[in-house]
C-alpha positions in Angstrom: -113.4 -85.2 86.5 -111.9 -82.2 84.8 -108.9 -82.0 82.4 -106.9 -78.8 82.6 -103.5 -77.4 81.6 -101.1 -78.2 84.4 -99.4 -75.4 86.4 -96.3 -75.2 88.6 -98.3 -76.0 91.7 -99.1 -79.4 90.1 -95.4 -80.6 90.3 -96.0 -82.4 93.6 -99.0 -84.2 92.1 -96.8 -85.3 89.1 -94.3 -86.6 91.6 -97.0 -88.5 93.5 -98.2 -90.1 90.2 -94.6 -91.0 89.4 -94.1 -92.7 92.8 -97.0 -95.0 91.9 -95.3 -96.4 88.8 -91.6 -96.4 89.6 -91.8 -100.2 89.9 -92.4 -100.3 86.1 -90.6 -97.3 84.8 -87.6 -97.0 87.1 -86.7 -94.1 89.4 -88.3 -90.7 88.7 -89.2 -88.9 92.0 -85.6 -88.5 93.2 -84.2 -87.8 89.7 -83.6 -84.1 89.0 -83.9 -84.7 85.2 -87.5 -85.9 85.7 -88.3 -82.7 87.7 -86.7 -80.7 84.9 -88.7 -82.4 82.2 -92.0 -81.9 84.1 -91.1 -78.2 84.6 -90.2 -77.7 81.0 -93.6 -79.1 79.9 -95.3 -76.9 82.4 -93.5 -73.8 81.1 -94.4 -74.7 77.5 -98.1 -75.4 78.5 -97.7 -78.9 77.2 -98.8 -80.7 80.3 -102.3 -81.7 81.3 -103.8 -83.0 84.5 -107.0 -84.8 85.4 -108.5 -83.6 88.7 -111.5 -84.8 90.7 -113.5 -82.8 93.2 -111.6 -81.3 96.2 -108.0 -80.3 96.6 -105.7 -81.5 93.8 -102.4 -82.0 95.6 -100.8 -84.7 97.6 -99.9 -84.3 101.2 -101.6 -84.1 104.6 -105.3 -83.5 104.8 -108.2 -84.6 102.7 -108.2 -84.6 98.9 -107.8 -87.1 96.2 -104.6 -85.6 94.5 -104.3 -85.8 90.8 -106.2 -88.5 89.0 -103.7 -88.5 86.1 -101.1 -86.4 84.3 -99.8 -86.2 80.7 -96.7 -84.6 79.2 -97.0 -84.0 75.4 -94.8 -82.7 72.6 -95.7 -81.6 69.1 -93.4 -81.1 66.2 -95.8 -81.7 63.3 -96.2 -84.0 61.6 -95.0 -85.9 64.7 -96.7 -85.6 68.0 -95.4 -87.4 71.1 -96.9 -88.6 74.3 -93.8 -88.2 76.5 -95.4 -89.4 79.7 -98.9 -90.5 80.8 -99.8 -91.9 84.2 -103.2 -92.5 85.8 -103.3 -92.8 89.6 -103.8 -96.3 91.1 -107.3 -95.5 92.3 -108.4 -94.0 89.0 -107.2 -96.7 86.5 -109.9 -98.2 84.3 -112.2 -95.2 84.8 -111.6 -93.3 81.6 -109.0 -90.9 83.0 -106.2 -91.9 80.5 -108.7 -91.8 77.6 -109.9 -88.3 78.6 -106.3 -87.0 78.9 -105.5 -88.4 75.4 -108.7 -87.0 73.9 -107.9 -83.5 75.3 -104.3 -83.6 74.2 -105.4 -84.6 70.7 -108.0 -81.9 70.5 -105.5 -79.2 71.7 -102.3 -80.1 69.9 -102.7 -82.6 67.1 -103.2 -81.5 63.5 -103.0 -83.9 60.6 -101.8 -85.3 58.5 -99.3 -86.8 60.8 -98.9 -89.3 63.6 -98.9 -89.6 67.4 -96.2 -91.8 68.9 -95.6 -93.1 72.4 -92.9 -95.4 73.8 -94.4 -97.9 76.1 -93.5 -101.3 77.5 -92.3 -104.1 75.2 -94.5 -107.2 75.2 -92.2 -109.1 77.5 -91.9 -106.4 80.1 -93.5 -107.3 83.5 -95.4 -103.9 83.5 -96.9 -104.5 80.1 -99.8 -106.6 81.4 -99.9 -105.2 85.0 -100.2 -101.6 83.8 -102.5 -102.2 80.9 -100.5 -99.7 78.9 -100.3 -101.7 75.7 -104.0 -102.6 75.6 -104.8 -99.0 76.5 -103.0 -97.6 73.5 -104.3 -100.3 71.2 -107.9 -99.4 72.2 -107.1 -95.8 71.2 -106.1 -97.0 67.7 -102.3 -97.1 68.2 -100.4 -100.0 66.5 -97.2 -101.6 67.8 -94.2 -100.4 65.8 -90.4 -100.8 66.1 -88.6 -101.6 69.3 -87.3 -98.6 71.3 -84.3 -98.3 73.6 -84.7 -100.1 77.0 -86.1 -98.1 79.9 -83.9 -96.9 82.8 -84.8 -100.0 84.8 -83.5 -102.2 81.8 -87.0 -103.3 80.6 -87.9 -103.5 77.0 -89.8 -100.7 75.3 -91.7 -100.4 72.0 -93.0 -97.5 69.9 -96.8 -97.4 69.4 -98.0 -95.2 66.6 -101.4 -93.8 65.4 -101.8 -92.1 62.1 -103.8 -88.8 62.1 -105.6 -87.8 58.9 
């Protein structure tokens, strides 16, 4: 697996990843605002992808597609994980951890904090996705509630202090 800065040609891969998690996050693939957000992160070089061997895009023919993708924002002292998704077939294999480690190495300077909004404890995707446990294992702590997601499910801020 390799982590690299995402490029415009990775947009279809981001859409493929989004299609795998819409049951938890709500509609993204058909939402122009999501496309705009991904493109803005690509232009700002604030997007990463995890790729395996072979072609890295969805569509006909062989190739695994993207293993994962991350959209990040940094306005020190606050740093934000705007979106992190690992493909169905790569979950539990260190892809999310590798994306977070690379983003932290590239963009995070302390003192400060890294924040992410993820599922609330009562959200059906909280356990199924493993997101809350994932962030806790990376040293994030649950913080205040956040606005509900577009599908109406609860959300919570998770925060990690950076020295």
